[in-house]
C-alpha positions in Angstrom: -2.5 10.5 -14.3 0.9 12.3 -15.5 1.7 15.4 -13.9 -1.3 16.9 -12.9 -3.3 17.5 -9.6 -6.1 15.0 -8.8 -8.1 17.7 -9.0 -8.6 20.7 -11.4 -8.1 23.9 -9.3 -11.1 24.7 -7.3 -11.6 28.2 -5.7 -13.7 26.6 -3.1 -12.8 26.8 0.4 -15.0 24.5 3.3 -14.3 26.4 6.5 -17.8 24.7 8.1 -20.2 21.0 8.2 -22.9 22.7 6.6 -21.0 23.8 3.6 -19.0 20.7 3.6 -22.3 19.0 2.9 -22.9 20.9 0.1 -19.7 20.5 -1.5 -19.9 17.0 -1.8 -22.9 17.1 -4.5 -19.8 17.9 -6.7 -17.7 14.7 -7.5 -14.9 15.2 -9.8 -13.5 12.8 -12.0 -10.8 10.2 -11.1 -9.0 7.4 -12.7 -8.8 4.2 -11.2 -4.8 4.7 -10.7 -5.5 8.0 -9.0 -7.3 6.0 -6.2 -5.6 3.0 -5.8 -2.4 4.6 -5.5 -1.0 3.5 -8.8 -0.5 7.3 -10.3 1.7 9.9 -10.7 -0.1 13.3 -9.1 1.4 16.0 -8.9 2.0 17.0 -5.2 2.7 19.8 -2.7 4.8 20.4 0.5 8.0 20.4 2.5 8.9 16.9 3.9 5.2 15.9 3.2 3.1 16.0 -0.1 -0.7 16.6 -0.7 -2.8 17.8 -3.3 -2.5 21.4 -3.7 -5.7 22.5 -1.9 -4.9 20.2 0.8 -1.7 21.6 1.1 -3.0 25.5 1.5 -5.5 24.9 3.8 -2.7 23.2 6.2 -0.6 25.9 5.8 -3.2 28.3 6.8 -3.7 25.6 9.8 -0.4 25.2 10.4 0.0 29.4 11.0 -2.9 29.6 13.3 -1.8 26.4 15.4 1.8 28.2 15.3 0.2 31.4 17.4 -0.7 29.0 20.1 3.0 27.3 20.6 1.9 24.4 18.5 4.3 23.6 15.5 2.4 20.8 13.4 4.5 18.4 11.5 3.4 15.7 9.3 4.8 12.6 9.7 3.1 10.9 7.1 1.0 11.4 4.0 0.8 10.4 0.4 1.7 6.7 -0.3 2.0 5.0 -3.4 1.0 1.7 -4.2 4.6 0.5 -3.8 5.2 1.9 -0.8 2.2 0.5 1.1 2.9 -3.0 -0.3 6.6 -2.4 1.3 4.6 -1.4 4.4 2.7 -4.6 4.2 4.9 -7.5 3.1 7.5 -5.9 6.0 5.1 -6.7 8.3 3.5 -9.7 7.4 7.2 -11.0 7.1 7.3 -10.1 10.5 4.4 -11.3 12.1 4.5 -14.7 10.5 8.6 -15.0 11.6 7.2 -14.8 15.3 4.5 -17.7 14.7 1.9 -16.1 14.0 -0.3 -17.8 11.1 -1.3 -15.7 7.9 -4.7 -15.2 8.6 -3.7 -13.9 12.1 -0.7 -11.8 11.1 -3.3 -10.4 8.2 -5.7 -9.5 11.3 -3.6 -8.2 13.3 -1.8 -5.7 10.6 -5.4 -4.2 9.5 -5.5 -2.7 13.3 -3.7 0.0 12.1 -2.4 -0.9 8.3 -4.4 -1.2 5.0 -4.1 -3.4 2.3 -2.0 -1.8 -1.1 -5.1 -0.5 -3.1 -6.7 0.5 -0.3 -5.4 3.5 1.7 -6.8 6.8 1.7 -2.9 7.6 2.2 -3.0 7.1 -1.7 -5.2 10.2 -2.1 -2.8 13.1 -1.3 -5.7 13.9 1.6 -4.4 12.2 4.5 -1.7 13.3 6.9 -0.7 11.9 10.2 -0.1 15.2 12.5 2.0 15.6 15.4 3.3 18.3 17.6 7.3 19.3 16.6 7.7 21.5 19.5 7.5 18.6 21.8 10.4 16.2 22.4 9.6 13.2 20.0 8.9 10.0 21.7 10.3 6.9 20.4 7.4 5.8 18.9 5.2 8.7 18.3 1.8 7.7 16.5 0.8 5.9 19.8 -3.0 6.6 21.5 -1.5 7.4 25.4 1.0 10.5 23.3 -2.8 12.5 22.5 -3.8 11.9 26.2 -4.3 13.7 29.3 -0.2 12.7 30.1 0.6 12.5 26.9 3.5 14.3 24.9 0.6 15.7 22.2 -2.0 16.7 24.3 -2.4 20.0 23.6 -2.1 19.7 19.9 -5.2 17.3 20.0 -6.6 19.9 22.6 -6.3 22.5 20.0 -7.1 20.4 16.6 -10.1 19.2 18.5 -11.8 22.5 18.4 -9.8 24.4 15.4 -9.0 21.6 12.9 -12.5 21.4 10.9 -12.5 25.1 10.6 -9.4 24.5 8.2 -11.4 21.5 6.2 -9.8 18.6 8.5 -11.7 16.0 10.3 -9.9 13.0 12.4 -10.7 9.7 10.3 -10.3 6.8 12.6 -12.4 7.9 15.9 -13.0 6.6 19.7 -16.0 5.9 19.1 -17.1 2.8 20.6 -19.1 1.6 18.5 -17.0 1.8 15.2 -15.2 -1.0 14.0 -12.4 -1.5 11.6 -8.9 0.0 11.9 -8.2 1.6 15.7 -8.4 4.8 17.3 -5.7 7.2 15.5 -6.1 10.4 17.3 -3.2 11.8 14.9 -4.7 11.2 10.9 -6.7 13.8 9.8 -8.4 14.1 6.3 -8.9 17.4 4.5 -12.4 16.0 3.5 -14.0 18.5 0.5 -11.3 16.9 -1.6 -11.4 13.2 0.2 -15.8 12.9 0.5 -15.7 12.8 -3.1 -12.6 10.3 -3.7 -14.0 8.0 -1.6 -17.5 8.2 -3.1 -15.5 7.6 -6.4 -13.3 4.5 -4.7 -16.7 3.2 -4.4 -17.5 2.5 -7.9 -14.3 0.3 -8.1 -15.0 -2.9 -8.0 -12.8 -3.5 -4.8 -13.4 -7.5 -4.1 -12.1 -7.9 -7.5 -9.2 -5.8 -7.5 -7.7 -7.3 -3.4 -8.6 -10.8 -5.2 -5.9 -9.9 -7.8 -3.6 -8.1 -5.4 -0.6 -9.7 -5.6 0.6 -9.6 -1.9 2.1 -11.5 0.3 -1.3 -13.1 2.3 -3.6 -12.5 -0.5 -4.2 -16.1 -1.0 -6.2 -15.4 2.1 -8.4 -12.4 1.1 -11.2 -14.7 1.0 -14.6 -13.1 -0.3 -16.0 -13.0 3.3 -12.8 -11.3 4.4 -13.0 -8.4 1.7 -16.9 -8.3 2.3 -16.0 -7.5 6.1 -13.1 -5.3 5.5 -14.7 -2.3 3.3 -17.4 -2.6 5.5 -15.2 -1.8 8.8 -12.3 -1.1 7.7 -12.8 1.0 4.8 -16.4 2.7 5.6 -16.9 2.7 9.2 -15.3 5.7 9.8 -15.6 9.4 11.2 -19.5 9.7 9.7 -18.8 13.4 8.0 -16.6 11.9 6.0 -19.1 9.7 4.6 
């Protein structure tokens, strides 16, 4: 996809969960490269990159939060396949050098990071958010920063109350029965776009893609591992996003 939006421009605004459900009956077309982070999408934002509709919704949410003294700041948004590959291989090298076996390194990586080609950040719909008005700790994206004594607790409370009214939903919730990636109170998705993208993504032969994935450690992606990864890491998310 060259120099165009992932989606044709739409005037739909999603401001409630019931309406969100109605929207998901519309599934636009996406190429496989769109969904794997291998295309060149037209994205928007200053210091971050989102699809046009997600960007517009984020600006509205940011403006509303600012009235409460919260500066919603994006620390991660769109990532290409190549970017995700660099993240993956950097961690793989670090963990194996620390003495972990390849399989142990992979299991540790997928607590928080995705295999290239499987990241929701490939879609231009997902973003990691902190409060830019607060003094940034050395490691921002830690669960403790969003808890009752954490630097981003006020932001979390505001997001819990208001984010969905702008179409943004937490992806990896604190639900104890959820498997896959650990709880990420900073990771939100613009559901009106990411829901149909996930539906389209499920039409890809992920088993084949991952077995052909030329990244460090990919030779250890057994059929059993891939099946478990798809079920737990890709699909065991906030049920409102399925």
